[in-house]
C-alpha positions as semicolon CSV with decimal commas, in nm:
position;residue;x (nm);y (nm);z (nm)
1;M;-5,929;-0,594;11,559
2;A;-5,922;-0,577;11,177
3;I;-5,636;-0,745;10,994
4;T;-5,370;-0,515;10,836
5;V;-5,226;-0,531;10,487
6;V;-4,851;-0,592;10,497
7;S;-4,799;-0,592;10,115
8;T;-4,973;-0,628;9,787
9;H;-4,858;-0,783;9,459
10;L;-5,029;-0,675;9,134
11;Y;-4,848;-0,929;8,906
12;P;-4,784;-0,670;8,654
13;L;-4,609;-0,889;8,398
14;E;-4,854;-1,191;8,437
15;N;-5,158;-0,970;8,404
16;A;-5,007;-0,775;8,116
17;V;-4,990;-1,084;7,907
18;E;-5,364;-1,162;7,969
19;H;-5,449;-0,791;7,899
20;H;-5,234;-0,763;7,578
21;S;-5,032;-0,495;7,743
22;D;-4,702;-0,673;7,815
23;R;-4,515;-0,460;7,545
24;F;-4,551;-0,127;7,750
25;E;-4,219;-0,028;7,895
26;L;-4,392;0,129;8,190
27;I;-4,453;-0,209;8,335
28;Q;-4,092;-0,331;8,331
29;D;-3,987;-0,157;8,659
30;G;-4,284;-0,281;8,848
31;S;-4,417;0,060;8,950
32;T;-4,699;0,074;8,711
33;V;-4,977;-0,196;8,610
34;I;-5,166;-0,165;8,278
35;F;-5,509;-0,327;8,240
36;R;-5,777;-0,333;7,984
37;R;-6,137;-0,280;8,076
38;G;-6,387;-0,551;8,024
39;Q;-6,179;-0,824;8,175
40;P;-6,050;-0,937;8,526
41;F;-5,709;-0,903;8,682
42;Y;-5,537;-1,078;8,955
43;F;-5,355;-0,935;9,261
44;G;-5,230;-1,078;9,597
45;I;-5,246;-0,942;9,941
46;K;-5,032;-1,047;10,238
47;F;-5,192;-0,981;10,586
48;D;-5,026;-0,952;10,922
49;K;-5,195;-1,264;11,032
50;P;-5,383;-1,554;10,882
51;F;-5,705;-1,466;10,697
52;D;-6,031;-1,585;10,827
53;K;-6,299;-1,573;10,562
54;T;-6,571;-1,622;10,812
55;K;-6,465;-1,304;11,004
56;D;-6,247;-1,088;10,802
57;I;-6,380;-0,835;10,555
58;V;-6,191;-0,707;10,249
59;R;-6,312;-0,420;10,033
60;I;-6,133;-0,291;9,712
61;V;-6,175;0,079;9,643
62;L;-6,083;0,218;9,302
63;V;-6,097;0,592;9,225
64;T;-5,995;0,821;8,939
65;G;-6,023;1,194;8,883
66;P;-6,029;1,491;9,108
67;T;-6,374;1,420;9,263
68;P;-6,445;1,045;9,234
69;T;-6,810;0,959;9,253
70;P;-6,999;0,632;9,174
71;A;-7,268;0,812;8,984
72;K;-7,005;0,940;8,734
73;G;-6,842;0,606;8,709
74;T;-6,512;0,740;8,859
75;S;-6,539;0,538;9,193
76;A;-6,618;0,190;9,282
77;A;-6,612;0,007;9,621
78;L;-6,611;-0,373;9,592
79;I;-6,684;-0,613;9,888
80;V;-6,459;-0,917;9,801
81;K;-6,684;-1,229;9,794
82;D;-6,615;-1,609;9,801
83;K;-6,708;-1,882;9,560
84;E;-6,910;-1,690;9,318
85;D;-6,833;-1,616;8,946
86;L;-6,750;-1,260;8,845
87;I;-7,015;-1,062;8,688
88;A;-6,859;-0,948;8,347
89;D;-7,042;-0,610;8,296
90;R;-6,967;-0,434;8,616
91;W;-6,712;-0,377;8,883
92;D;-6,677;-0,708;9,084
93;A;-6,429;-0,887;9,312
94;R;-6,388;-1,251;9,418
95;F;-6,141;-1,440;9,629
96;S;-5,951;-1,666;9,401
97;S;-5,721;-1,846;9,666
98;F;-5,630;-1,862;10,029
99;A;-5,292;-1,967;10,176
100;G;-5,255;-1,863;10,546
101;S;-5,201;-1,486;10,566
102;T;-5,205;-1,450;10,197
103;V;-5,504;-1,429;9,952
104;T;-5,530;-1,387;9,578
105;I;-5,823;-1,165;9,465
106;Q;-5,980;-1,137;9,106
107;V;-6,116;-0,795;9,006
108;Q;-6,347;-0,755;8,710
109;I;-6,325;-0,417;8,528
110;P;-6,637;-0,320;8,360
111;P;-6,631;-0,240;7,981
112;Y;-6,750;0,108;8,051
113;A;-6,476;0,215;8,289
114;P;-6,310;0,548;8,229
115;V;-5,976;0,517;8,051
116;S;-5,760;0,682;8,301
117;V;-5,497;0,637;8,591
118;W;-5,666;0,477;8,891
119;K;-5,577;0,445;9,251
120;M;-5,643;0,129;9,444
121;I;-5,710;0,112;9,820
122;V;-5,752;-0,194;10,031
123;H;-5,994;-0,166;10,324
124;T;-5,998;-0,429;10,583
125;A;-6,249;-0,489;10,872
126;K;-6,370;-0,755;11,113
127;K;-6,739;-0,848;11,132
128;G;-6,899;-0,697;11,436
129;V;-6,596;-0,479;11,539
130;A;-6,573;-0,114;11,465
131;G;-6,286;0,034;11,267
132;V;-6,149;0,003;10,914
133;N;-5,779;-0,018;10,815
134;Q;-5,674;0,145;10,474
135;H;-5,384;0,052;10,254
136;L;-5,314;0,253;9,951
137;I;-5,147;0,051;9,671
138;D;-4,835;0,257;9,563
139;K;-4,857;0,176;9,197
140;A;-5,015;0,362;8,913
141;V;-5,295;0,162;8,765
142;Y;-5,365;0,236;8,398
143;V;-5,709;0,120;8,259
144;L;-5,719;0,119;7,873
145;F;-5,980;0,051;7,610
146;N;-6,014;-0,313;7,516
147;P;-6,063;-0,391;7,141
148;W;-6,030;-0,772;7,228
149;C;-6,342;-0,744;7,451
150;P;-6,683;-0,797;7,273
151;N;-6,852;-0,571;7,517
152;D;-6,623;-0,275;7,459
153;I;-6,741;-0,017;7,212
154;V;-6,389;-0,038;7,035
155;H;-6,413;-0,412;6,993
156;M;-6,246;-0,540;6,673
157;N;-6,313;-0,897;6,587
158;D;-6,019;-0,987;6,376
159;D;-5,671;-1,087;6,504
160;E;-5,477;-0,950;6,207
161;Q;-5,638;-0,614;6,232
162;L;-5,565;-0,608;6,600
163;E;-5,213;-0,675;6,540
164;E;-5,198;-0,397;6,299
165;Y;-5,406;-0,118;6,427
166;V;-5,334;-0,169;6,797
167;L;-5,018;-0,346;6,855
168;N;-4,803;-0,247;6,560
169;D;-4,574;0,037;6,666
170;N;-4,427;0,084;6,317
171;G;-4,600;0,185;5,994
172;K;-4,626;0,450;5,721
173;V;-4,758;0,786;5,632
174;W;-4,827;0,856;5,268
175;Q;-4,735;1,168;5,090
176;G;-4,650;1,262;4,740
177;T;-4,909;1,295;4,461
178;Y;-5,205;1,066;4,356
179;K;-5,007;0,974;4,039
180;E;-4,684;0,905;4,243
181;P;-4,769;0,820;4,609
182;K;-4,476;0,812;4,848
183;G;-4,505;0,610;5,174
184;Y;-4,257;0,719;5,444
185;Q;-4,200;0,492;5,750
186;W;-4,317;0,627;6,078
187;F;-4,231;0,485;6,437
188;F;-4,543;0,531;6,630
189;G;-4,377;0,407;6,958
190;Q;-4,701;0,372;7,153
191;F;-4,536;0,139;7,400
192;E;-4,249;0,392;7,495
193;A;-4,242;0,485;7,868
194;V;-4,304;0,851;7,801
195;V;-4,629;0,807;7,591
196;L;-4,902;0,718;7,835
197;P;-4,808;0,970;8,110
198;S;-4,800;1,238;7,836
199;I;-5,142;1,152;7,701
200;M;-5,279;1,173;8,069
201;M;-5,111;1,514;8,093
202;L;-5,275;1,630;7,776
203;L;-5,626;1,504;7,873
204;D;-5,579;1,683;8,214
205;R;-5,458;1,999;8,073
206;A;-5,760;2,013;7,836
207;S;-5,991;1,936;8,132
208;I;-6,147;1,645;7,975
209;P;-6,386;1,525;8,243
210;H;-6,289;1,173;8,371
211;Q;-6,635;1,038;8,319
212;D;-6,608;1,128;7,941
213;R;-6,299;0,937;7,925
214;A;-6,523;0,613;7,933
215;D;-6,675;0,698;7,590
216;P;-6,449;0,643;7,289
217;V;-6,650;0,870;7,081
218;K;-6,589;1,166;7,308
219;M;-6,221;1,059;7,362
220;A;-6,163;1,043;6,972
221;R;-6,310;1,405;6,955
222;S;-6,086;1,517;7,232
223;I;-5,775;1,345;7,087
224;S;-5,824;1,550;6,763
225;A;-5,821;1,867;6,967
226;I;-5,540;1,795;7,211
227;T;-5,296;1,681;6,939
228;N;-5,266;2,054;6,819
229;N;-5,172;2,342;7,046
230;V;-5,470;2,549;6,946
231;D;-5,745;2,608;7,222
232;D;-5,586;2,380;7,487
233;N;-5,201;2,417;7,456
234;G;-5,181;2,070;7,312
235;L;-4,908;1,835;7,194
236;V;-4,782;1,994;6,855
237;E;-4,787;2,342;6,707
238;G;-4,858;2,359;6,348
239;K;-4,663;2,578;6,096
240;W;-4,673;2,590;5,728
241;D;-4,472;2,899;5,626
242;G;-4,131;2,723;5,580
243;S;-3,960;2,912;5,869
244;F;-3,872;2,659;6,142
245;E;-3,556;2,798;6,295
246;D;-3,698;2,833;6,662
247;G;-3,802;2,463;6,652
248;T;-3,778;2,137;6,450
249;S;-3,895;2,127;6,097
250;P;-4,196;1,896;6,033
251;F;-3,992;1,711;5,782
252;A;-3,731;1,608;6,041
253;W;-3,980;1,407;6,242
254;I;-3,989;1,035;6,136
255;G;-4,138;0,907;6,456
256;S;-4,349;1,011;6,749
257;T;-4,118;0,919;7,041
258;P;-3,897;1,233;7,026
259;I;-4,204;1,445;7,014
260;F;-4,350;1,297;7,328
261;E;-4,018;1,313;7,499
262;E;-3,986;1,676;7,424
263;F;-4,335;1,753;7,542
264;Y;-4,314;1,558;7,858
265;N;-3,985;1,723;7,958
266;T;-4,076;2,078;7,865
267;Q;-4,462;2,052;7,911
268;L;-4,484;2,285;7,604
269;P;-4,627;2,223;7,265
270;V;-4,354;2,089;7,034
271;K;-4,252;2,296;6,741
272;Y;-4,337;2,206;6,455
273;G;-4,586;1,975;6,275
274;Q;-4,786;1,944;5,962
275;C;-5,068;1,703;5,882
276;W;-4,863;1,397;5,858
277;V;-4,705;1,478;6,200
278;F;-5,040;1,526;6,363
279;S;-5,160;1,198;6,202
280;G;-4,855;1,009;6,333
281;V;-4,888;1,119;6,688
282;I;-5,271;1,047;6,675
283;V;-5,195;0,680;6,582
284;T;-4,948;0,665;6,876
285;I;-5,216;0,813;7,124
286;C;-5,501;0,594;7,002
287;R;-5,304;0,272;6,992
288;A;-5,158;0,346;7,333
289;L;-5,506;0,394;7,472
290;G;-5,647;0,082;7,294
291;I;-5,842;0,247;7,018
292;P;-5,774;0,080;6,678
293;C;-5,640;0,360;6,452
294;R;-5,463;0,402;6,120
295;S;-5,325;0,692;5,930
296;V;-5,510;0,784;5,606
297;T;-5,404;1,003;5,319
298;N;-5,647;1,172;5,083
299;Y;-5,483;1,285;4,758
300;M;-5,639;1,607;4,612
301;S;-5,817;1,697;4,931
302;A;-6,073;1,984;4,941
303;H;-6,073;2,245;5,207
304;D;-6,409;2,403;5,174
305;T;-6,418;2,716;5,387
306;N;-6,780;2,820;5,337
307;A;-6,952;2,479;5,366
308;S;-7,084;2,482;5,010
309;L;-6,984;2,129;4,923
310;T;-6,777;2,283;4,637
311;I;-6,427;2,406;4,588
312;D;-6,434;2,754;4,414
313;T;-6,145;2,871;4,200
314;Y;-6,117;3,202;4,021
315;I;-5,967;3,303;3,690
316;D;-5,911;3,670;3,618
317;M;-5,941;3,864;3,286
318;N;-5,580;3,786;3,213
319;G;-5,640;3,411;3,225
320;E;-5,455;3,380;3,565
321;K;-5,577;3,142;3,831
322;L;-5,604;3,321;4,173
323;N;-5,548;3,155;4,501
324;N;-5,877;3,274;4,632
325;H;-6,157;3,516;4,578
326;P;-6,040;3,867;4,540
327;G;-6,301;3,992;4,793
328;S;-6,218;3,727;5,049
329;Y;-6,566;3,580;4,996
330;T;-6,409;3,235;5,024
331;N;-6,064;3,093;5,071
332;D;-6,118;2,739;4,940
333;S;-5,817;2,533;4,865
334;C;-5,730;2,188;4,719
335;W;-5,446;2,024;4,917
336;N;-5,212;1,791;4,705
337;F;-5,252;1,551;4,986
338;H;-5,394;1,561;5,337
339;V;-5,346;1,308;5,614
340;W;-5,594;1,224;5,881
341;N;-5,682;0,924;6,090
342;D;-5,940;0,645;6,103
343;V;-6,049;0,505;6,437
344;W;-6,250;0,189;6,490
345;M;-6,552;0,195;6,715
346;D;-6,930;0,125;6,742
347;R;-7,148;0,439;6,740
348;P;-7,428;0,373;7,001
349;D;-7,490;0,741;6,986
350;L;-7,612;0,705;6,633
351;A;-7,867;0,481;6,432
352;K;-7,739;0,128;6,364
353;G;-7,505;0,102;6,059
354;Y;-7,268;0,388;6,138
355;G;-7,019;0,199;6,350
356;G;-6,676;0,080;6,213
357;W;-6,424;0,327;6,091
358;Q;-6,458;0,693;6,191
359;S;-6,261;0,978;6,068
360;I;-6,072;1,231;6,298
361;D;-5,833;1,490;6,205
362;G;-5,577;1,671;6,449
363;T;-5,465;1,931;6,183
364;P;-5,610;2,260;6,286
365;Q;-5,824;2,379;5,972
366;E;-6,175;2,484;6,082
367;T;-6,348;2,517;6,423
368;S;-6,610;2,267;6,523
369;D;-6,818;2,370;6,813
370;S;-6,575;2,663;6,882
371;M;-6,270;2,435;6,884
372;Y;-6,020;2,327;6,634
373;R;-6,109;1,955;6,611
374;C;-6,265;1,736;6,354
375;G;-6,467;1,400;6,405
376;P;-6,535;1,127;6,466
377;A;-6,723;1,121;6,140
378;P;-6,854;0,781;6,035
379;V;-6,694;0,692;5,709
380;E;-7,004;0,507;5,610
381;A;-7,210;0,833;5,645
382;V;-6,946;1,013;5,434
383;R;-6,993;0,749;5,154
384;R;-7,364;0,777;5,171
385;G;-7,359;1,156;5,163
386;E;-7,543;1,162;5,504
387;V;-7,367;1,482;5,613
388;N;-7,602;1,540;5,897
389;I;-7,479;1,223;6,079
390;G;-7,213;1,228;6,337
391;F;-6,947;1,495;6,393
392;D;-6,812;1,700;6,101
393;T;-6,929;1,465;5,839
394;T;-6,995;1,763;5,607
395;F;-6,634;1,868;5,620
396;V;-6,498;1,532;5,558
397;Y;-6,745;1,461;5,285
398;T;-6,625;1,776;5,103
399;E;-6,266;1,674;5,140
400;V;-6,332;1,361;4,941
401;R;-6,626;1,445;4,699
402;A;-6,640;1,822;4,643
403;D;-6,691;1,951;4,288
404;M;-6,481;2,229;4,146
405;C;-6,664;2,551;4,055
406;V;-6,471;2,771;3,821
407;F;-6,558;3,154;3,831
408;K;-6,437;3,389;3,570
409;E;-6,391;3,772;3,577
410;S;-6,574;3,970;3,324
411;E;-6,451;4,302;3,167
412;D;-6,681;4,490;3,393
413;G;-6,524;4,324;3,697
414;F;-6,803;4,084;3,794
415;W;-6,747;3,718;3,866
416;A;-6,976;3,451;3,730
417;R;-6,950;3,073;3,751
418;V;-6,876;2,939;3,417
419;K;-6,811;2,571;3,474
420;T;-6,851;2,288;3,734
421;I;-6,583;2,005;3,726
422;P;-6,725;1,694;3,899
423;N;-6,507;1,446;4,086
424;Y;-6,221;1,690;4,115
425;V;-6,110;1,590;4,465
426;G;-6,047;1,256;4,652
427;K;-5,843;1,104;4,357
428;L;-5,701;0,841;4,576
429;I;-5,746;0,757;4,944
430;V;-5,482;0,513;5,106
431;T;-5,353;0,362;5,418
432;K;-5,084;0,105;5,491
433;K;-5,195;-0,265;5,429
434;I;-5,231;-0,488;5,720
435;G;-4,896;-0,670;5,794
436;Q;-4,609;-0,598;6,048
437;E;-4,337;-0,544;5,792
438;V;-4,305;-0,204;5,621
439;L;-4,244;-0,280;5,249
440;P;-4,055;-0,059;4,994
441;E;-4,226;0,177;4,750
442;I;-4,594;0,118;4,736
443;E;-4,610;-0,263;4,789
444;D;-4,774;-0,208;5,133
445;M;-5,022;0,063;5,026
446;E;-5,398;-0,006;5,042
447;D;-5,653;0,180;4,837
448;I;-5,955;0,245;5,056
449;T;-6,115;0,512;4,827
450;E;-6,443;0,319;4,780
451;L;-6,490;0,314;5,166
452;Y;-6,514;0,678;5,150
453;K;-6,692;0,746;4,819
454;N;-6,892;0,539;4,561
455;P;-6,754;0,507;4,204
456;F;-6,812;0,841;4,027
457;D;-7,141;0,868;3,846
458;S;-7,270;0,537;3,975
459;P;-7,636;0,530;4,100
460;E;-7,501;0,515;4,451
461;D;-7,270;0,821;4,390
462;K;-7,562;1,020;4,241
463;M;-7,784;0,929;4,543
464;A;-7,500;1,036;4,791
465;V;-7,465;1,370;4,621
466;K;-7,825;1,431;4,615
467;K;-7,855;1,352;4,990
468;A;-7,573;1,590;5,070
469;I;-7,703;1,879;4,868
470;K;-8,043;1,827;5,034
471;M;-7,888;1,901;5,380
472;V;-7,688;2,208;5,277
473;P;-7,890;2,516;5,163
474;I;-7,597;2,701;5,004
475;A;-7,519;2,396;4,800
476;Q;-7,875;2,385;4,671
477;D;-7,827;2,734;4,534
478;I;-7,511;2,644;4,364
479;Y;-7,631;2,314;4,211
480;D;-7,946;2,483;4,086
481;M;-7,729;2,714;3,845
482;D;-7,723;2,618;3,485
483;D;-7,389;2,492;3,365
484;S;-7,474;2,459;2,982
485;Q;-7,238;2,594;2,730
486;I;-7,100;2,502;2,398
487;E;-6,769;2,304;2,442
488;D;-6,654;2,198;2,089
489;V;-6,277;2,247;2,138
490;E;-6,101;1,958;2,308
491;F;-5,795;2,031;2,525
492;K;-5,541;1,808;2,691
493;L;-5,254;1,883;2,931
494;S;-4,961;1,638;2,889
495;D;-4,843;1,470;3,202
496;I;-4,499;1,553;3,320
497;E;-4,256;1,263;3,338
498;Q;-4,026;1,212;3,623
499;I;-3,794;1,513;3,674
500;T;-3,470;1,508;3,875
501;L;-3,375;1,821;4,071
502;G;-3,153;2,028;3,820
503;E;-3,313;1,920;3,503
504;S;-3,545;2,132;3,277
505;F;-3,909;2,021;3,219
506;K;-4,162;2,099;2,947
507;I;-4,525;2,212;2,986
508;A;-4,733;2,097;2,683
509;M;-5,085;2,076;2,579
510;S;-5,286;1,988;2,278
511;M;-5,603;2,133;2,114
512;H;-5,856;1,999;1,872
513;N;-6,132;2,201;1,715
514;T;-6,412;1,949;1,666
515;S;-6,659;2,213;1,513
516;S;-6,727;2,310;1,159
517;E;-6,639;2,663;1,221
518;P;-6,307;2,846;1,311
519;R;-6,239;2,899;1,679
520;S;-6,025;3,166;1,827
521;V;-5,833;3,036;2,142
522;S;-5,640;3,214;2,399
523;I;-5,398;2,985;2,607
524;V;-5,193;3,053;2,931
525;L;-4,945;2,797;3,042
526;S;-4,778;2,848;3,391
527;A;-4,577;2,667;3,652
528;S;-4,573;2,737;4,025
529;S;-4,396;2,590;4,327
530;I;-4,661;2,506;4,583
531;L;-4,699;2,382;4,936
532;Y;-4,874;2,039;4,973
533;T;-5,186;2,236;5,085
534;G;-5,200;2,370;4,723
535;T;-5,084;2,721;4,829
536;T;-4,859;2,895;4,570
537;I;-4,501;2,981;4,705
538;N;-4,356;3,111;4,388
539;K;-4,463;3,170;4,031
540;L;-4,199;3,011;3,817
541;K;-4,304;3,061;3,461
542;R;-4,586;3,217;3,250
543;S;-4,639;3,180;2,887
544;D;-4,944;3,298;2,666
545;A;-5,043;3,257;2,305
546;K;-5,342;3,309;2,077
547;F;-5,449;3,067;1,789
548;V;-5,723;3,062;1,535
549;L;-5,805;2,689;1,500
550;K;-5,954;2,589;1,155
551;P;-6,250;2,333;1,162
552;N;-6,118;2,005;1,278
553;Q;-5,761;2,146;1,320
554;R;-5,529;2,009;1,591
555;E;-5,249;2,216;1,749
556;N;-4,987;2,163;2,007
557;V;-4,836;2,442;2,230
558;H;-4,551;2,414;2,488
559;T;-4,294;2,607;2,700
560;F;-3,987;2,496;2,891
561;V;-3,889;2,575;3,267
562;K;-3,515;2,574;3,323
563;P;-3,342;2,484;3,647
564;S;-3,245;2,837;3,705
565;E;-3,610;2,930;3,710
566;Y;-3,717;2,691;3,983
567;M;-3,412;2,567;4,183
568;D;-3,405;2,833;4,448
569;K;-3,793;2,875;4,466
570;M;-3,905;2,520;4,568
571;S;-4,129;2,427;4,849
572;S;-4,022;2,183;5,106
573;H;-4,201;1,900;4,933
574;S;-4,050;1,997;4,600
575;L;-4,399;2,012;4,445
576;I;-4,461;2,203;4,125
577;R;-4,800;2,271;3,982
578;I;-4,844;2,324;3,611
579;T;-5,163;2,493;3,498
580;A;-5,319;2,545;3,165
581;V;-5,606;2,783;3,100
582;A;-5,774;2,820;2,764
583;N;-6,062;3,044;2,673
584;V;-6,259;3,016;2,339
585;E;-6,391;3,349;2,200
586;G;-6,746;3,356;2,090
587;T;-6,867;3,031;2,271
588;E;-6,697;3,153;2,586
589;Q;-6,586;2,803;2,644
590;L;-6,352;2,806;2,945
591;W;-6,108;2,517;3,019
592;S;-5,855;2,472;3,296
593;Q;-5,645;2,190;3,419
594;D;-5,373;2,146;3,679
595;D;-5,099;1,875;3,707
596;D;-4,888;1,841;4,016
597;F;-4,567;1,650;4,024
598;L;-4,267;1,596;4,243
599;V;-3,921;1,699;4,170
600;Q;-3,700;1,399;4,261
601;K;-3,441;1,463;4,516
602;P;-3,107;1,287;4,568
603;Q;-3,090;0,938;4,729
604;L;-2,984;0,916;5,098
605;D;-2,756;0,606;5,130
606;V;-2,755;0,418;5,464
607;K;-2,494;0,148;5,534
608;L;-2,442;-0,067;5,834
609;N;-2,080;-0,158;5,924
610;S;-2,154;-0,499;6,081
611;Q;-2,425;-0,759;6,147
612;L;-2,668;-0,624;6,410
613;Q;-2,678;-0,799;6,735
614;V;-2,884;-0,740;7,061
615;N;-2,677;-0,515;7,309
616;K;-2,383;-0,488;7,073
617;Q;-2,286;-0,140;6,923
618;C;-2,329;-0,094;6,558
619;E;-2,239;0,192;6,333
620;A;-2,468;0,331;6,047
621;T;-2,321;0,558;5,786
622;F;-2,546;0,803;5,607
623;S;-2,430;0,979;5,287
624;F;-2,566;1,188;4,988
625;T;-2,465;1,442;4,741
626;N;-2,575;1,817;4,754
627;P;-2,730;1,892;4,413
628;L;-2,773;2,259;4,492
629;S;-2,513;2,532;4,409
630;V;-2,588;2,694;4,753
631;T;-2,477;2,612;5,110
632;L;-2,705;2,414;5,314
633;T;-2,779;2,552;5,659
634;D;-2,965;2,441;5,972
635;C;-2,883;2,082;5,881
636;T;-3,012;1,785;6,079
637;F;-3,026;1,400;6,051
638;S;-3,325;1,234;6,202
639;V;-3,271;0,871;6,304
640;E;-3,527;0,612;6,405
641;G;-3,445;0,256;6,461
642;P;-3,372;-0,019;6,727
643;G;-3,243;0,155;7,030
644;I;-3,238;0,503;6,863
645;H;-3,479;0,794;6,847
646;R;-3,279;1,101;6,767
647;V;-3,262;1,441;6,588
648;I;-2,893;1,532;6,543
649;K;-2,764;1,885;6,447
650;F;-2,517;1,874;6,156
651;R;-2,270;2,110;6,003
652;D;-2,338;2,327;5,706
653;V;-2,300;2,156;5,362
654;M;-2,100;2,317;5,091
655;P;-2,243;2,395;4,752
656;N;-2,257;2,073;4,517
657;E;-2,066;1,891;4,797
658;K;-2,013;1,529;4,721
659;Y;-2,021;1,243;4,961
660;V;-2,175;1,431;5,251
661;T;-2,124;1,172;5,534
662;Y;-2,248;1,123;5,891
663;T;-2,192;0,809;6,114
664;E;-2,409;0,730;6,417
665;T;-2,367;0,453;6,669
666;F;-2,665;0,265;6,823
667;T;-2,739;-0,051;7,015
668;P;-3,026;-0,283;6,922
669;E;-3,229;-0,389;7,209
670;N;-3,452;-0,660;7,053
671;D;-3,373;-0,930;6,795
672;G;-3,556;-1,007;6,469
673;Q;-3,646;-0,792;6,171
674;R;-3,564;-0,427;6,244
675;T;-3,565;-0,117;6,034
676;V;-3,368;0,209;6,034
677;T;-3,509;0,516;5,889
678;V;-3,293;0,832;5,833
679;S;-3,399;1,172;5,717
680;F;-3,168;1,466;5,615
681;N;-3,322;1,823;5,641
682;S;-3,187;2,168;5,594
683;K;-3,325;2,519;5,535
684;Q;-3,261;2,483;5,155
685;L;-3,318;2,112;5,097
686;T;-3,548;1,893;5,296
687;D;-3,703;1,551;5,320
688;I;-3,422;1,340;5,195
689;K;-3,514;1,001;5,339
690;N;-3,428;0,631;5,324
691;T;-3,503;0,311;5,516
692;I;-3,326;-0,017;5,541
693;T;-3,436;-0,333;5,697
694;A;-3,178;-0,566;5,864
695;T;-3,193;-0,878;6,089
696;V;-3,088;-0,837;6,449
697;L;-2,934;-1,152;6,596
698;P;-2,997;-1,264;6,961
């Protein structure tokens, strides 16, 4: 009669150390084990009587998915053998030790196993005797990608990079402008107990076949889709109109954990997110699954809606810049910044040379194969202008390298292209530097622009543009057009210096007629509040003038914008775009330039009332002054730190109220350097943030 399994022990903590999974909270209670593919794990079996290796047979069966089959890689049945080395590139099992009725077994997971939740069953039999006993191991077995394994497609051969891009649960997402980048701390929390079950729920809800979960290319593409709620009822619902009363403002999130907790508890998409939120949760998903990942911000990011490799802008007869083509031919835009992700993997589906960083984007912008998703696009293919390589490479190429085409309305109502401005987008592309510590200001910002694009006008850049145009017929038509015109008046828009909320600011520009003839010039200066996507919210000011410049004459023109003209018309990011448009009569020279800047908000002060210590309560006090002469409503404080992940509803704040104060109690769970990030948000004033770092004593 076959022996019977009395109990099993999967050594969750011991195996976790070997599999770099010991930081996952799920393994702490012993109900879950987390392994990485491409390496072995140990487990023990206790039988009802002594094990006889000459007569007893043990088989380990592993299955995942609704219909497990060996042909699809979702089922494996392993006869446990004795005294042979494990075969590293396939499912395999060997006895490791014998001690009476207890045996230890070593199981090899192949580097191509689907990343999923597996079930393990132990079959026992006796040679020459009919009948098989079965024992289902009552633990969830997670198998993850293994970037430490040379045979895994996501392999990353650098310990510092692995520490940053897989194990670091704290980082930054970058916002602001390319002239003034702002890095905000984000707690990814990939090891929190709620994360892996939520990811599996998302994959199942989107009906991602389990065999496809073995391929990081397909998984990365799926992750970009399940992050947003479009198509598959995914994790986060995007919203950009500034009305968030029925959910949480995108500006209130400063970490992924509360988002995953809300999703897991409600099983509904979480309201609301914008691009940095989508990017933050993608880092959480990828690092949890074992795909190296980072958040990337592209400043002046193109959104090309008609795949022309250009961003088209329109100026009407009055010298006003329009948001889009009046006939809806195209709705191109240029986002002040856009945040997406890089994931690291080889690309066996492509020719050699396209492995490494791949761009994916969870923000729903355009459909790809009928779904809102983007990537993985090889960053190297983007840099080379090889827009036919990989997934959505054309879209990413345009985001970082599109030229601006300027169209002007004639008196008879026709639109004609009058100018092409090269190198208009992709002014700066950044990510967080490698290193565990989050540093203040821009000390931990890494410029990765030249990974995505060659230096402008270099031979490599010209070749990349030529390659891209060759692949896109509509772009060939545009670039064949003649751009030649007389441009003998020089214009310059002055940069705006730092402006604090409540101050006036000046729009100023200069002109220089370099010709030997007089030139008549029409000028329009304007200011608008904008979303970070570049969409105009409110027009704040418009001033026009006409000049006759004598030969070699220089002239300056300016206008002021008062606080009363912008204070109650700001976007959530407090972004203002100033625009200058100049038209020279006779030569038909048209010149236009924008400059975006941030209006500085009040500082949020964070103070701790005592030395932080593990398992000891501590109070943190947050305070600021309301600079607005209006009541702040729908107020919240968001807090992320050691032992705390909360969004707290707060009372209304009175007009110009000083020393608005809130105190929160929390208990650190781990010692060492720890950070606390706090964000205040309201309907009228958003994104007031601060981060402090403190030492937690044992």
